[in-house]
MARBA-825470 format. One record per atom (N, C-alpha, C): residue in one letter; x, y, z. Coordinates in pm, whole numbers, plus 32768, in hexadecimal, padded with zeros to 4 digits. Layout:
// residues N
AXYZ/...
***
This chain:
// residues 289
M74B6B5F4E89F/M747EB671E8D1/M74E4B6E1E8BA/E74B1B758E897/E7506B7CBE87F/E74DFB83BE8DF/I7544B87FE916/I752FB8EFE971/I7560B96DE92A/V750BB9D3E928/V752EBA53E8EB/V7523BAC0E955/L7592BB02E972/L7590BB73E9CE/L7560BBEEE982/L74E8BC1BE9A1/L74B1BC8FE95C/L74DBBD10E9A0/G74D9BD11EA25/G7502BD85EA72/G754FBD59EAED/T75C8BD8EEAFF/T761EBD63EB6D/T7636BDD4EBD1/G75E7BE3EEBC8/G75FCBEB2EC1D/G75A7BEB3EC9A/C758EBF2AECCC/C7548BF40ED4A/C74FDBFC4ED3E/P74CBC000EDAB/P7483C07FED9C/P74D8C0F0ED61/Q755DC0E7ED69/Q75B0C14CED28/Q759AC149EC91/C7596C1BDEC53/C7583C1C4EBC2/C760AC1B9EB7D/D7612C161EB1A/D768FC14DEAD3/D766FC11EEA45/P76AFC156E9E0/P768FC12FE957/P76B7C0A0E934/D7715C067E97E/D7746BFE1E95E/D7701BF73E9AF/R76C8BF97EA21/R7687BF33EA76/R75F8BF62EA93/R7598BF23EA51/R750BBF44EA68/R74DBBF00EAE8/G745DBF16EB09/G7427BEE0EB85/G741EBE48EB84/P7412BE0BEBFC/P7418BD79EC07/P73AFBD31EBB3/A73DDBCD7EB60/A7384BC82EB10/A73D7BC14EAD1/T73A3BB9AEAD5/T73E8BB26EA9C/T7382BAD1EA52/L73ABBA9CE9E1/L7355BA44E991/L738DB9B7E996/A7336B957E9B7/A735AB8C9E9B3/A7307B886E946/I734DB845E8E9/I730BB801E879/I7326B76CE886/G72BFB71DE8A1/G72D4B68FE8B5/G7255B641E8A0/G7262B5C5E873/G71EBB578E850/G71A6B5C1E7E0/D7127B5DEE7F2/D70E0B62FE78F/D70B7B6B5E7CC/A7101B6E3E832/A70D9B759E87E/A7140B7C8E876/R710DB842E876/R715EB8BBE885/R7131B900E904/I7188B8FEE967/I7165B92FE9EC/I71B7B9ACEA09/L7173BA19EA28/L71B4BA97EA4A/L71B6BAA5EAE1/I722DBABBEB18/I723BBAD1EBA8/I7257BB65EBBF/D71F5BBAAEBF8/D71F8BC3AEC14/D71F0BC8BEB93/C71C6BD08EBA3/C71B5BD61EB2E/C71E0BDEEEB54/G7262BDFCEB6C/G729BBE7DEB8C/G729DBEDAEB14/S72D0BF53EB29/S72CDBFBAEAC1/S731ABF8CEA45/G72DCBFA1E9D1/G731BBF7DE953/G7306BEEFE926/V72B5BEA3E96E/V72A8BE14E94D/V726FBDFEE8C2/T720FBE50E897/T71D1BE37E815/T7232BE51E7A2/Q7286BEB7E7B3/Q72EDBED0E74E/Q7353BE5FE74B/R737CBE30E7C1/R73DEBDC4E7C7/R73A5BD43E78A/L7326BD28E79F/L72EBBCB1E762/L72F7BCB6E6CA/V72DCBD2AE690/V72E8BD38E5FF/V737ABD29E5D4/E73D5BD65E620/E7463BD57E600/E7490BCC5E608/A744FBC77E65E/A7471BBEAE66F/A742FBB91E607/G73E3BBCDE5AB/G73A8BB80E53E/G731CBB4CE559/T72DABB82E5C0/T7252BB57E5DD/T7201BBD4E604/N7190BBC2E647/N7143BC35E677/N70E3BC09E6E4/G709FBC6AE71E/G7043BC4CE78B/G6FCFBBF4E762/A6FA6BBFCE6E4/A6F37BBA9E6B6/A6F57BB15E6BE/A6FD8BAF2E6BA/A7000BA65E6BA/A7011BA2BE746/I7008BA7EE7AD/I7020BA50E835/I6FA9B9FDE866/D6FC7B988E89F/D6F5DB931E8D2/D6F36B952E962/A6F94B987E9B0/A6F74B9A8EA3B/A6FDBBA0AEA6F/L6FACBA64EAC5/L7003BAC0EB0D/L7004BA96EB9F/F707DBA80EBD7/F708DBA61EC64/F70D3BAD7ECA8/L7095BB0CED10/L70CFBB7AED5D/L710FBB44EDDB/T718DBB67EDF1/T71D2BB38EE69/T719EBB7DEEE6/H7180BBFDEEDB/H714ABC4AEF4B/H7117BCCEEF13/L70DCBD20EF69/L7094BD95EF39/L70E0BE17EF4D/H7164BE13EF41/H71B2BE8EEF3B/H71A7BECAEEAF/S71A4BF4FEEA9/S7187BF94EE2B/S71E8BF70EDBC/D7268BF5EEDDA/D72C8BF46ED6E/D72B1BEBFED2A/H7263BE68ED67/H7248BDE4ED2E/H71C4BDDCECE2/L7176BE48ECE4/L70F2BE41ECA4/L70C5BEC4EC64/V711EBF27EC5E/V70F4BFACEC34/V70C1BFAFEBA4/D70ECBF54EB4D/D70BFBF54EAC2/D704FBEF0EAA8/F7004BECFEB0F/F6F98BE6EEAFB/F6F31BE9FEA95/Y6F00BF19EAA4/Y6E9BBF48EA45/Y6ED4BF57E9B9/Q6F50BF80E9AF/Q6F92BF88E92C/Q6F97BEFEE8EC/L6FB0BE96E93C/L6FAFBE0EE908/L6F25BDEAE8D2/V6EBEBE0EE91D/V6E34BDEFE8F4/V6E12BE36E871/I6E29BEB9E86D/I6DFDBF07E7F8/I6E51BEE6E77D/S6ED4BED2E790/S6F28BEB2E71B/S6F07BE27E6E6/S6EE5BDC9E73F/S6EBEBD43E712/S6E41BD49E6BB/W6DE5BDA1E6DF/W6D6CBDB5E68F/W6D92BDECE605/H6DE8BE4FE603/H6E15BE87E583/H6E5CBE1EE52F/Q6E99BDBCE56F/Q6EE2BD53E527/Q6E87BCE0E4FD/G6E04BCEDE516/G6DA4BC8BE4E6/G6D80BC1DE548/R6D9FBC31E5C7/R6D7ABBCAE628/R6CE3BBB7E629/A6CB6BB3BE620/A6C27BB1EE61D/A6C02BAB7E686/R6C47BABDE6F8/R6C2ABA64E769/R6C43BAB1E7EA/P6C06BA87E858/P6C18BACEE8D6/P6CA9BAC9E907/Q6CCCBB2CE956/Q6D4CBB2BE99C/Q6D40BAD2EA17/R6DA5BA82EA31/R6DAABA33EAAC/R6E17BA6CEB06/V6DF0BA98EB7C/V6E4DBAD9EBD8/V6E4CBA8CEC5C/F6EC3BA67EC8B/F6ED5BA1FED08/F6F2FBA73ED62/G6F08BA81EDE0/G6F5ABACFEE3A/G6F31BABCEECB/P6F74BAFFEF25/P6F58BAEFEFB4/P6ED2BB2DEFDA/P6EA3BB12F055/P6E2ABB55F085/P6E37BBECF071/G6DCCBC29F040/G6DCEBCB6F01D/G6DD5BCCCEF87/T6DF7BC64EF3B/T6E02BC72EEAA/T6D7CBC94EE6B/R6D11BC57EE9B/R6C8EBC73EE60/R6C68BD05EE73/D6C80BD3BEEE9/D6C63BDC9EF00/D6CB8BE20EEA4/F6D37BDFCEE94/F6D8EBE49EE3C/F6D5ABE46EDAC/V6D3ABDCFED79/V6D0BBDC1ECF0/V6C87BE0BECDC/D6C29BDF3ED36/D6BA6BE34ED28/D6BB2BECCED34/G6C06BEF9ED8F/G6C18BF88EDA1/G6C59BFC8ED28/T6CBBBF85ECEE/T6CFDBFB9EC78/T6C9CBFC4EC03/M6C4FBF5AEBED/M6BF0BF5CEB7E/M6B82BFC4EB95/A6B59BFD7EC12/A6AF5C03EEC31/A6B2CC0C9EC17/L6BABC0DEEC3A/L6BEAC160EC26/L6BEAC188EB93/W6C00C126EB3B/W6C0AC141EAAD/W6B87C124EA62/A6B1AC10DEAA8/A6A9EC0E0EA68/A6A6BC144EA01/A6A6CC1C4EA21/A6A37C228E9C3/A6A8EC22EE945/E6B10C22EE956/E6B6BC230E8E3/E6B58C1B4E88D/L6B48C144E8CF/L6B38C0C6E888/L6AB6C0C3E83A/A6A4AC0F2E878/A69C8C0F3E834/A69CDC14AE7B7/Q6A11C1B9E7C1/Q6A20C211E74D/Q6A6EC1CDE6DD/R6ADCC18CE701/R6B2CC145E69D/R6AD9C0D9E656/V6A93C088E6A6/V6A46C019E66F/V69DDC04CE60E/A6996C0B6E637/A692BC0ECE5E3/A6962C128E562/H69D3C16AE56A/H6A07C1B2E4F6/H6A58C158E499/E6AA8C0FDE4D1/E6B05C0B1E47D/E6AC5C038E43A/K6A58C007E471/K6A0ABF9BE432/K6A61BF23E409/R6AB3BEF6E467/R6B06BE81E44C/R6AB2BE01E458/A6AEBBD93E42C/A6A9EBD17E41B/A6A70BCDAE49E/S6ABEBCECE50A/S6A9FBCA6E587/S6AC3BCFDE5FF/T6A7ABCE9E66B/T6A9BBD2AE6EA/T6ABCBCC1E755/E6AD4BC46E72C/E6AF3BBDCE78B/E6B70BBFBE7DD/A6BCDBC46E7A3/A6C4ABC67E7E9/A6C33BCB8E868/F6BBCBCF6E874/F6BA0BD46E8EA/F6B5ABCF7E958/K6B43BC77E93F/K6B0EBC20E9A7/K6B84BBE7E9F6/I6B8EBC08EA74/I6C00BBDFEAC5/I6BD5BB70EB23/E6C11BAFCEB13/E6BF7BA8BEB6C/E6C64BA8BEBD8/T6C40BAB7EC50/T6CA2BACAECBB/T6C9BBA57ED1E/T6D0EBA20ED40/T6D17B9B7EDA5/T6D7AB9E3EE10/E6D4DB9E5EE8D/E6DA6BA07EEFB/E6DE5B988EF31/L6E68B98BEF41/L6EB6B915EF62/L6ED0B90BEFF8/V6EECB892F023/V6F23B87AF0A9/V6F9DB821F099/A6FF6B828F0FA/A7070B7D8F0F4/A7050B745F0E3/G7098B703F08B/G7083B675F071/G7028B657EFFE/D6FE2B6BCEFC9/D6F8CB6A4EF56/D6FDDB66CEEE1/L6F9EB617EE93/L6FD8B5E1EE19/L6F77B5FFEDA8/I6FA1B652ED4B/I6F4AB683ECE0/I6F79B64AEC5B/A6F1DB612EC0F/A6F3CB5E1EB8A/A6F1DB64EEB24/I6F82B671EAD4/I6F70B6CBEA62/I6F99B67BE9E8/G6F36B648E9A0/G6F55B5ECE935/G6F9EB574E96C/N7010B552E932/N7060B4E1E960/N70C8B507E9C8/A70C8B584E9F4/A7125B5B2EA5A/A70E2B5B2EAE3/Q7132B597EB4A/Q7102B599EBD4/Q714CB607EC20/V7100B65CEC65/V713AB6CAECB1/V711DB6B4ED45/R7187B6A6ED95/R7179B696EE25/R7194B71BEE6A/V7142B73BEECC/V7149B7BAEF14/V719AB7A7EF94/V7201B7F9EFA5/V725FB7EBF014/V725DB86BF069/P7247B862F0EC/P724DB8DBF13F/P72DEB908F14F/V72F6B989F143/V737DB9BEF153/V737EBA2CF1BD/A73F9BA54F1E5/A740BBAADF258/A741CBB3EF22A/H73ADBB82F216/H73B1BC0EF1EA/H7366BC68F24E/Q736FBC45F2CE/Q732BBC91F335/Q7362BD20F338/P7307BD84F350/P7280BD78F386/P7212BD5CF320/V7234BD40F2A1/V71CDBD16F243/V7192BC93F274/K710FBC92F288/K70D1BC1EF2C8/K70CEBBA4F26C/H70B4BBBAF1ED/H70A9BB4BF18E/H710ABB64F11B/A7177BB19F119/A71D9BB21F0AC/A71FFBA94F084/F7206BA7DF001/F721AB9F6EFCE/F7291B9EFEF6E/G72D0B97CEF6C/G7323B951EEFE/G72D5B8E5EEB4/F7308B8BBEE42/F72C4B855EDF3/F7328B7EDEDC1/V72FAB771EDBA/V7346B706ED79/V72F2B6D3ED06/I732AB6DAEC8E/I72E2B6AFEC16/I7325B631EBE0/E72D4B5CCEBC5/E7304B550EB8B/E72BCB537EB07/A730BB51FEA9F/A72D4B503EA1A/A7340B4BFE9C9/D7318B46BE96F/D7376B427E914/D73E0B3D8E960/G73BDB3A8E9D8/G741DB35EEA29/G7489B3B5EA68/Q7474B438EA6A/Q74D6B496EAA0/Q7496B4E9EB0F/K74ECB524EB62/K74BEB56CEBD8/K7506B5F1EBE3/A74B8B65CEBEF/A74F0B6E2EC01/A74B2B720EC7D/A7505B75FECCF/A74D8B79FED4A/A74EDB836ED40/F748EB881ED77/F7491B913ED72/F747DB948EE00/S74DAB999EE2E/S74D8B9C1EEBB/S746DBA26EEDD/G7442BA79EE7C/G73F8BAF0EEA3/G7452BB47EEFA/D7416BB9FEF47/D7463BBF4EFA4/D746BBBAEF02B/T74E5BB9DF05E/T74F3BB51F0DA/T757BBB69F119/A7582BB58F19A/A7600BB46F1DF/A7626BAB1F1D3/Y7698BA8BF20D/Y76BFB9FDF210/Y7649B9ABF246/C7622B942F1FC/C75A3B901F218/C75AFB868F20F/P75ACB821F282/P75B2B78EF27F/P7541B74EF22F/E74C9B78AF232/E7459B752F1E6/E7477B753F150/L74B4B7BEF122/L74D8B7C5F095/L7543B75DF074/I75A5B74DF0CA/I760FB6EBF0B3/I75D4B65FF0A6/A7578B63EF0FF/A753AB5B9F0FB/A74EDB5A4F07A/A74A2B60AF050/A744FB5FDEFD8/A74A4B5F9EF59/A7519B63CEF5C/A756EB646EEE6/A75D1B5D3EED9/K75D1B574EF37/K7634B508EF37/K763EB4C5EEAD/G76B8B4C4EE79/G76D1B47FEDFC/G769AB4C2ED80/A766DB540ED8D/A7638B586ED18/A76A4B595ECAD/D767AB592EC31/D76D9B5A8EBC3/D770DB636EBC3/V76B9B694EBED/V76E2B71FEBF5/V7698B763EC67/L76DEB7BBECAE/L76A2B810ED15/L76B2B8A1ECE8/V7643B8E7ECDA/V7643B975ECBA/V762DB9BFED3D/H7693BA06ED6C/H768EBA3EEDF3/H76B0BAD2EDF3/E7666BB1DEE44/E7680BBACEE56/E7708BBC2EE96/C773ABC40EE90/C77BFBC5CEEC4/C77C7BCEDEEF5/F77E1BCFDEF76/F77EEBD83EFB2/F7882BDA2EFC6/L78B2BE06EF80/L7940BE28EF83/L795ABE8DEFF3/H7967BE5AF06D/H796FBEB1F0E2/H79E8BF0DF0DF/A7A56BEDEF0A4/A7ACFBF30F09F/A7ABCBFABF046/E7A5ABFA4EFEB/E7A42C012EF8E/E79DAC075EFC2/M7991C050F029/M7924C0A3F05C/M7958C0FBF0CE/K798EC16DF0AB/K79C2C1C9F10F/K7956C22FF134/P7957C25FF1B0/P78FCC2CCF1D4/P7916C347F17D/V78ACC389F154/V78B5C403F105/V7859C46BF146/P788FC4D8F178/P783BC53CF1BB/P77C6C567F164/G7750C565F1A0/G76D7C58BF159/G769BC51FF103/V76E2C4ADF0F3/V76B1C43FF0A1/V769BC3C1F0F6/R7702C397F13E/R76F5C322F195/R7759C32DF207/S772DC306F27C/S7780C308F2F3/S77BCC27DF30A/A7813C271F36D/A7848C1EEF393/A77D7C193F3BF/A7773C1CCF403/A7700C17DF42F/A76B1C149F3B7/T76A8C19AF34D/T7664C16EF2D3/T76ACC0F6F296/V7730C100F28D/V777EC093F253/V776DC013F2A4/D7772C020F328/D7761BFAAF37E/D76D6BF6DF36C/A7671BFC4F35F/A75E8BF92F34F/A75D8BF46F2CC/V7610BF7EF261/V7605BF3AF1DF/V7652BEB6F1E1/R76C8BEB7F21C/R7718BE3DF222/R76CFBDCFF270/S7681BDF4F2D2/S7644BD90F32B/S75E7BD31F2E2/Y75AEBD5CF26F/Y7553BD00F22A/Y757FBCE0F19B/H7601BCEFF184/H763DBCC1F107/H76B5BC68F128/T76F7BC34F0C0/T7763BBD4F0D4/T77E4BC09F099/P784DBC1DF0E9/P78CEBC46F0B3/P790EBBD3F066/P796DBBF2F00D/P79A0BB89EFB2/P79E2BB13EFF8/E7A27BB2BF068/E7A65BABAF0AD/E79FBBA59F0E1/D7986BA8DF108/D791ABA35F135/D78D2B9F4F0BF/V78CBBA3AF04E/V7894B9FAEFD5/V78E7B97FEFB2/G796BB98DEFBD/G79C2B91AEFA5/G79A5B8A7F003/R798EB8C6F082/R796BB85DF0E4/R78EAB817F0BC/V7887B864F094/V7807B829F06C/V781BB7C9EFF8/A7865B7F4EF92/A787BB7A0EF1C/A78C9B722EF40/Q792DB730EF97/Q797FB6BDEFBF/Q792DB65AF011/E78E1B68CF070/E7893B634F0C7/E7820B5F1F07C/A77EEB634F016/A7784B5F9EFC4/A77BCB59FEF57/A7840B5A1EF44/A7883B54EEEE0/A7846B560EE56/V7837B5DFEE2D/V77FAB5FCEDAC/V7862B5EFED3D/G7833B5D7ECC4/G788DB5C4EC54/G78C7B645EC1E/C7881B6B5EC35/C78ACB735EBFF/C786AB7A3EC50/L78B2B810EC67/L787DB882ECB1/L7878B8FAEC55/L7803B936EC4B/L77EEB9ABEBF6/L77C5BA20EC50/L781EBA81EC61/L7804BAF3ECB9/L77A8BB56EC73/N774DBB91ECC3/N76DFBBDDEC8B/N76B3BC48ECF0/H7665BCAAECC3/H7626BD0FED1A/H768FBD50ED75/F76E7BD9EED36/F7758BDD9ED7E/F7732BE5CEDC2/V775BBE67EE3E/V774BBEE3EE8C/V77D5BF07EEC4/P7812BF76EE98/P77E5BFD3EE2F/P77FFBF9BEDA4/V77D5BFE7ED3F/V77DFBFB4ECB6/V786BBFC1EC7C/R78BCC01DECB1/R7946C02BEC83/R79A3BFF7ECF0/F79FDBF9DECCE/F7A50BF5DED33/F7AC9BF1EECF0/D7B27BEF4ED42/D7BA1BEB1ED13/D7B80BE1DECFC/R7B75BDF5EC7F/R7B4FBD6CEC5D/R7BB7BD07EC8E/D7C37BD29EC80/D7CA0BCCDECAC/D7C97BCB4ED43/A7C81BD20ED8F/A7C78BD12EE20/A7BFFBCBEEE47/A7B8FBCD3EE03/A7B17BC86EE20/A7B2EBBF2EE06/L7B6BBBD3ED95/L7B84BB47ED73/L7BE9BB08EDD4/D7C4FBB53EDF9/D7CB1BB1FEE5A/D7C6EBAFEEEDF/A7C10BB53EF0A/A7BCABB3BEF88/A7B74BABDEF7F/V7B2EBAABEF10/V7ADEBA31EEFC/V7B37B9B6EF02/R7BADB9BEEEC6/R7C05B94AEEBB/R7C4AB925EF3E/Q7C37B976EFA5/Q7C68B94CF028/Q7C27B8C9F054/A7BACB8B4F027/A7B64B83BF04F/A7B40B7E1EFDB/Y7B1AB81BEF6A/Y7AE5B7CCEEFB/Y7B4EB7BEEE8D/K7B6DB743EE68/K7BD6B727EE07/K7BA0B701ED7E/G7B1DB6F9ED71/G7AE4B6D7ECEF/G7ADDB74FEC94/P7A9FB73EEC1D/P7A92B7ADEBBF/P7A3CB81DEBFC/A7A75B895EC02/A7A2FB908EC3B/A7A31B979EBD5/I79BFB9B4EBBB/I79B0BA16EB50/I7977BA97EB8A/V79B7BB06EB6A/V7980BB8AEB8D/V791BBBADEB20/G789CBBACEB43/G7833BBBDEAE0/G782DBC48EAA5/E77FEBC4EEA29/E77E6BCCBE9E2/E775DBCC2E99F/D771EBD35E988/D769FBD35E941/D76ADBCF0E8BA/L764BBC9AE89A/L7641BC50E81D/L76A5BBDDE812/M76E5BBBAE880/M7738BB41E882/M76DCBAC7E884/R7703BA5FE83A/R76B3B9E5E830/R7708B96DE857/Y76CAB911E8A2/Y770EB895E8C6/Y76B5B820E8A2/D76E6B7CBE849/D769FB753E81F/D76D2B6DFE873/I767CB6AAE8C8/I76A8B642E926/I76CFB5C3E8DD/A7680B59CE879/A7699B51DE836/A7720B51BE7F1/T7745B588E7AF/T77C4B58CE765/T7834B5CBE7B6/R7811B601E82D/R7872B646E883/R78BBB6B3E835/R786AB702E7EC/R78A2B76FE79D/R786BB7F5E7D2/L78C7B853E7E1/L78A6B8D9E80D/L78BEB938E799/T785AB98AE778/T786AB9EAE70C/T784ABA76E73E/H7894BAD7E706/H787BBB65E726/H78C1BBBBE6C0/R7874BC13E680/R78A9BC74E61F/R7906BC33E5B8/G78DDBBC3E583/G7929BB80E51C/G7996BB23E550/G79B2BB2AE5D3/G7A15BAD0E60D/G79D7BA4BE633/L7A25B9E1E630/L79F6B95BE650/L7A5EB915E6A6/I7A2FB8DEE719/I7A85B891E772/I7A43B80AE789/G7A90B7A0E77D/G7A5EB71AE79B/G7AA0B6E5E819/F7A4FB6ACE873/F7A85B675E8F0/F7A99B5DFE8E2/
***
């Protein structure tokens, strides 16, 4: 199984870190987790496209995790997709999907009538709303749904994907979460969000101390990410979804290493990790574990 970080950012706009999105390639499946801003461009940069995606899994319904959903739909059609989109997400996903497609219905009808492309199957959205504990088969891959601690968001999930005899865990957005630790036990890789609290200072007119405390309450600081990885005994930790997007990488890694002594990687957009070969690639660089 291969993990590709498509977007490692957050709602902050940054040219180097696009919105949250991760691609898992395993078995005969290509599974997209979240579709934050810039996901369709990152897919092409990663050597694939939206037309090739077998399923989209949404961790939760915050805008930064799904803002490019319609762009994914329309670009997949332009790329020749001739099968329905499969979308899996928490309760409320069907309303989001239906509402988005209704919002763009007039534009879409005009495109279809004028462009006369071969198929409109890409605009058929098969939506499945998930509950904790669900086990979904996507080709030869199995996706387990894990409840995570992102309150006050009522329904927020992480995912554990197993394929090719390998196991990858994805935190979604969460605070320190025993349920995630249990589900991720022994995973070959854990892809976990990271809230850099030391970097989030109050800024008059932008964010107050109360704002920083509120954001921290439902994310995980790096020292706690290290605890999660250590307690889950994962083979590799891949840090992802950084808040804020600009931070001291050395300090973040040092904080993680207070608890976790295994391989820990500060993720970057378009970084790839091949579990089978234990090879990490990014911008022409190659590291073997």
